C-alpha positions in Angstrom: -6.4 -6.5 -20.3 -7.9 -5.6 -16.6 -11.3 -4.4 -17.0 -12.6 -2.1 -15.0 -14.9 -2.9 -11.6 -18.4 -1.9 -10.7 -17.6 1.1 -8.1 -19.5 -0.4 -4.9 -16.8 -0.6 -2.5 -13.8 1.6 -1.5 -11.6 -1.3 -2.9 -12.9 -1.4 -6.6 -12.4 2.5 -6.9 -8.7 2.1 -5.8 -8.5 -0.8 -8.6 -10.4 1.0 -11.3 -8.3 4.2 -10.5 -4.9 1.7 -10.6 -6.2 0.7 -14.2 -6.6 3.8 -15.5 -3.5 5.2 -14.6 -1.4 2.2 -15.7 -3.1 2.3 -18.8 -2.7 6.2 -19.2 0.9 6.2 -18.2 2.1 2.7 -19.3 2.5 -0.2 -17.8 6.5 0.4 -17.2 6.3 3.6 -16.2 3.1 3.3 -13.8 5.4 0.4 -11.7 8.1 2.1 -11.9 6.4 5.3 -10.2 4.1 2.7 -7.5 6.8 0.8 -6.9 4.6 -2.4 -7.8 7.4 -4.4 -9.2 9.4 -4.3 -6.0 6.2 -5.1 -4.1 5.7 -8.0 -6.3 9.3 -9.2 -5.7 8.9 -9.0 -1.9 5.6 -10.9 -2.3 7.2 -13.3 -4.1 10.1 -13.8 -2.0 7.7 -14.1 1.1 6.3 -16.9 -0.7 9.8 -18.5 -1.4 10.3 -18.3 2.4 6.8 -19.9 3.6 7.4 -23.0 1.0 10.5 -23.4 3.6 8.1 -24.2 6.5 5.1 -22.4 8.0 6.3 -22.5 11.5 8.9 -22.4 13.2 10.3 -25.8 14.9 12.7 -24.6 17.4 11.6 -23.4 20.8 14.7 -21.7 22.0 14.8 -17.7 20.7 18.5 -18.1 20.0 17.6 -21.4 17.9 14.7 -20.1 16.4 17.1 -17.0 15.0 19.3 -19.9 13.9 16.6 -21.1 12.1 15.9 -18.2 10.7 19.0 -17.2 9.4 20.0 -20.4 7.7 16.4 -20.4 5.8 17.8 -17.1 4.7 20.8 -18.5 3.5 19.0 -21.5 1.9 16.7 -18.4 -0.3 20.4 -16.8 -1.1 21.8 -19.9 -2.4 18.9 -20.2 -4.3 18.9 -16.3 -5.7 22.8 -17.1 -6.1 22.0 -20.0 -9.1 19.8 -18.0 -10.8 21.7 -15.1 -11.3 23.6 -15.0 -14.8 27.1 -14.0 -15.0 28.1 -12.0 -17.8 31.7 -11.4 -19.4 33.1 -8.5 -21.1 33.5 -9.7 -24.9 36.0 -7.9 -26.9 
């Protein structure tokens, strides 16, 4: 239900073009062609990373690396919990 914006800035013109192409091509095809879905997933994952803390607590570089690895392991664990297991029937 996106509406056109007044084309008074470059950002508004780019947005209007995206809205036009989305309506012309259809949302699913537009997302695949522009990579929007992938971008959206990355933004969501970065938000999850930030929920685990905005800053690193460790001061030593090696410990900072370990802290990042722990956060990644936590996120991977949450992701694994949300992936359904499929079983062939028949």
